[in-house]
Every structure is written in C-alpha cells, then in structure tokens.
C-alpha positions, 0 to 999 in steps of 0.5 A: 500500500502507498505510504509516506513518511515525512520528517525533519520538522521542528520549532525554529525562530523566524529567519532560521532553516529546516530541511524536510524529508519524505520517503514514499513507498508502495508505488513507483516514485519516479513515475510521478510529479511530487509535491509538498503540501502544508496545512496551517491550524484552522486552514485547508491544506495548500500546495507548497512546491512541485517537482516534475518526474523529469526533475526539470520543472519545478514550481513554487507557490508565491508565498515560498518563492526564493526561500524554499527549494524542493528536490528529489532522488528517484533512486531513494524514493525521497523528496526534500524541502529545504526551507530558509528564512522561515516565518511564522506564517510558515507554521503548519504540518507539512506533507508530501504526495503526488501532485495530481490527484494525490493518493488518499493515504496521506502520511502523518506529516511533520510539524513545523513551528516558527515562533520567537 
C-alpha cells in the first residue's frame, strides 16, 4: 500500500532553516510529479512546491518563492524541502504526495513551528 513518511520538522525562530524529508513507498516514485503540501491550524491544506518526474520543472507557490527549494532522488524514493528564512506564517504540518490527484493515504506529516 502507498505510504509516506515525512520528517525533519521542528520549532525554529523566524529567519532560521529546516530541511524536510519524505520517503514514499508502495508505488513507483519516479513515475510521478511530487509535491509538498502544508496545512496551517484552522486552514485547508495548500500546495507548497512541485517537482516534475523529469526533475526539470519545478514550481513554487508565491508565498515560498526564493526561500524554499524542493528536490528529489528517484533512486531513494525521497523528496526534500529545504526551507530558509522561515516565518511564522510558515507554521503548519507539512506533507508530501503526488501532485495530481494525490493518493488518499496521506502520511502523518511533520510539524513545523516558527515562533520567537
């Protein structure tokens, strides 16, 4: 069955960095465009960044452009999100999944809290 395991979150101060990791299993990772999503308290889940299966096309939501970098290793079924200059509005639970019609089985996510 499809499974995602996200890690790397934590409590940081504004301006600090974190690197999130996600390992996918139960599907052919290299065959899909992959994304990071996040859900802030009281809000709906939103798209953060996408990396195409070809690794050539990368897209970021406007609120993270210039601060976050998405990458992947298809041999390791792993997706990363380097997050720099974190701000309080980046607080939330971060998840990974395939971009288009995400699998219904989401992982537990990893909590990112940005607070002074």
